[in-house]
N, C-alpha and C positions, 0 to 999 in steps of 0.2 A: 416558460414553462415549467413547475417547479415539480420534480419527483418526490413520492410519498418514500419514507423513511421504512425499510423492511426490518432493521432490527433495530438493537440499541446505539449501535455506533454508526449507523446511516450506509453499511454495504448489508444487501442480503448474504442470510448464512450458507455455507454451503452445503449442497444436498449432504445424504448421510454414505450416500456411493463412490463419494470421491476421496482419493487418497490422504491419510493423515497429513496436517497441516498444509493441505492444499488451498490456495488462500481465495478460490472461488472467483477467480476473474476468468477472461472471457477466453474461448481455447484458442491455443495456437497452431495446431496442425492447421495445414491445408484442408478446407471443408468447402464444399461447394452447396450451398445453402444460403439462409440468412446471415449477416455477419456475428449474430450472437451465437451461432451454433446450433446445438439441440436443446440449450436449457433455455433459461427465463429471460427474456428481452429486458427486463429489469434490471438486472445486474451486469449486464454489457452494457447498458445506457450508465449507468452508477458509475463503472469501471472509464468510459471513453470522457465522462464527463471528470472525473478526477485526474486521469492523465490528462486531459487538455490543461486544467489547473496547475498543475505540477509544473509542467512547461512553457507557462504563460512567460511573458517576457518579462524578465526582473529588470531593475534600475541597472545604467549602463555602470554605475561603479563596482558593484555587485558582480555583475559579469566580467569586469575586466580585472578585479580580483581572483575570481575564479579562474578565468583565464591564466593570470600569471601564476596561480600557485598550483593548477594543474601542470601546466609547461615546466617550473621548477621539478615538480616529484615526475615527470614522464608520462602522464596522464593526457589524455583527450579533454575537452571541457566537457563532454558529454558523459565520461568515465567519472570524471569529479562530482559532479553534479550528480548523477545517479547514487553515488556512494553517500553524499549529504542525505539524499531524499530515503534510500533506503536504511541509513544506521543512524542517521540525524548527528551526525558529527564531522569536523572537518577533519580529513587527513593530515598527518604530520609528518617530516620524514622520519621519525621515531615509529613509524607504522610502516616499516619497510616489507614485513611480512605481507601484509594487507595488499600493500602497493604490488608486489609480484606476482601475488594471487590475480589481481586483474587483469596483468598483462598476460599472464601464462593463460586466459579466459580469452584473451584479444585473440593473441594465436590462436587459440582451439576454434574461434569462430571463421577465422580467416581459410583453416585447412578446407580444401574442396572435398566434398563425400563420396 
C-alpha cells in the first residue's frame, strides 16, 4: 500500500499548536486509545514506516563494523547506530564530548523514576 505524501518532504507538517522544533512524530506518553494518539493517523503511519526502514537489517559487514566501532567507543550498537541516523556521521575518538553526553543520557534513562 502506498501512502500519499502530505508535504514536500514526505512527512506531514506539524500542527501549529505543537512546540517549536517539534518533529510531528507520534506521541510518546502513555495514551489509551488508537496507537497514533489524538492526531492524524497518516502521520503515525509515515513515522512507523520510516522507523521500520531505518532499522531494517543492514549488510553483515556494516553491522560488524558498527559493532566494533561502538565497542571501541564504549557505546552500544543501538546508541552508535542512532547517532549515525540522527547526525549523519560516524563518531570518532575525537568526539569525546558527544560520547560522554550519550553515556550520561544512558545513565539517566536507567535511573528509576
